[in-house]
Phi, psi and omega in degrees: 000143184292142179276122183274116179246119184258121175261128180250128184224141184231354182217161177299311186295318181290321174302314178305326179281325187268348183310319182284335171297311178304317179294320178295324176290321180298319184286343185271120181297344182266357183233151173244124182271129168244147182233130167243122177256137186212183169060226184299336178302330185262002186261125172302324183300325183253019167100005181047055191286352175304330180296328177294325176295312179295319174308319179288357177093016179264140171271133174265118187280321180215144172245122182248105175288134180210343183283133170269177181275007189245139175249019176283166177302322179293315178301314179297313179297326174291328173296321175301317176304313179295324177297315179305309181298310183295316178295328179296317180296312183299311181295325177293328176284316184280328183044066180285157175273343180202143170248149179237128181228160178231136162091223205210004185278163181297330177299319184284327174300317181292320177297316186286334171301315176299317179298322179303307184286343175270003177063035177258123181298149183237129170257121189251125179257142177066038171281171175082357179278166180230144177212084191293344184266003184228154180282358169303325180313309183287320177301314183301312182292326179293318179296326172303317182287342178265359180259168186235330174240136188235128178236111192247163184277322192220163178296321177303316177291326175295319179289334178288322177295318178296323178300330179282003175097018178271148184295123182305324183283001173253010183233119192246125176272112182243343186095179189273133181285340173298326176294323178302311183304312184299317180292329189268321186285139168271105190284159181282142176284178191294319183295312181299314182298320177301317186288324176295327180269344182059047188200125181276130178283160180239199176293328176239137181216138183234145170247125186240124173227121180231116182257159175295144173270097198288346176269002178248145184264130175052037182244348189297310183289324175298311181297321180292327173301315176299319181292313181292331176289320175301315186292330185292343187267356179293145169245147181053039185232126173268138182240128176244118176263138161255148192281151175297167176283176179277054172267175172308124183070016181298317184299322182293323178294318181300317177302318181292321177293320176301320177290323178295314184294328175295332181264352187232105179295348178269003181240149180218144182238146182222134178294307177214122179273341186080153189303314186295313180292314184302304179296327174295327170298310172311318181290330187263345187278156176282332178192164178251131182238135180141216175218030177280147180293337186293337172297336180262323188266336184244318183305322178306323181296338176265000185062034181256134181288158182229133169253107184264105193266123176076202193256000189299324177261012179307132181106335179294150169294146187225139169283171181283000174273005183260129175254119176267147178208155175290153181279055177236152185302324177294310179298321178288323179293321175296321178293325177296315178299319178293318176318318185263011181283151178294326175299314180291312184297327174292333181288335186293335181292340182265357182296135175242139179281114178296359183257016170107186179237016177103172180094003185298319189301311185295325179292324179295311183294320177300324183288310182294336176296323190270353185272144178275104185283354178283344188239008180262351179290335177261106192235140177280157174280133177268112175276133177291145176305142180300141175283114182270003180290000000 
């Protein structure tokens, strides 16, 4: 009987990474792909990106509504509760043999919590990473402890998952899934990209994504003000904004971006670009500015510089194409100046992406096919060998 593998996705960014895992499952005659879409995918405010999943040829088996109209801490917590209830019903109806999830967001935490009590094994992608400025950090490691098979990007992350008590033989180093997408997609050339954006690029171009730093209190709008002030002082530079996620205070940042774009004809904002347009932008831009993980995990593959603002991504492995700066207008302005120096730009050609060279999706699917899923839900804690020094 075909093994039912259920992929659960809640955001545009995470779907973009897991898309080729889904395709490999769908193409395998020994596996049956199930898809649950939840979170931002179902929100008109965030672009109804479930349509992108369907456009790519995937059938969505269940849609789990969970977002409230609030981005306060109380609203986010209530969304998690709704997600837990909805995913419990969906998993009970679909009865998969395994669920596959990626990352660290609260939508995925809710889904995996439902799978835990339903005794459904979980394969977790991109575990072991650190983002010290966001509560995603704790959610990611919690998802690791509720999961049974682990697919990580680097050896450092593999060691961290094992340090959390996971059996080494269940932790697989496969590389970054974002690199897979880059290797597979035929990117848009500059003219086609401009037509898709309905926006003319200039001599200088920046891609900006700034999310709330969810473990810091009352700093999201302050930091966005500093970022927008620094960007407003740039001359002869086109600015492409992608909107923040549905995190705490996310709506306040969206409003600030919208107001900035209204006043600056050199700027344009997009709710959701889609994977092809977004990656094509990465390839065409002079740099990525903000605190999105893609600036660390994907931009280096394009030899594109990244200005990483603040602490949201603190702890992640970084390529030499990443410029870290404080979330102040002075710090950001200094980083922008460095981005355009001849020395920095000449160094980009030698940059290597620490997240691998591709092939992760096939490795993930090959591994989940061979495991006896009936015996992995009850797992012993792995104790690290005692330090004899």
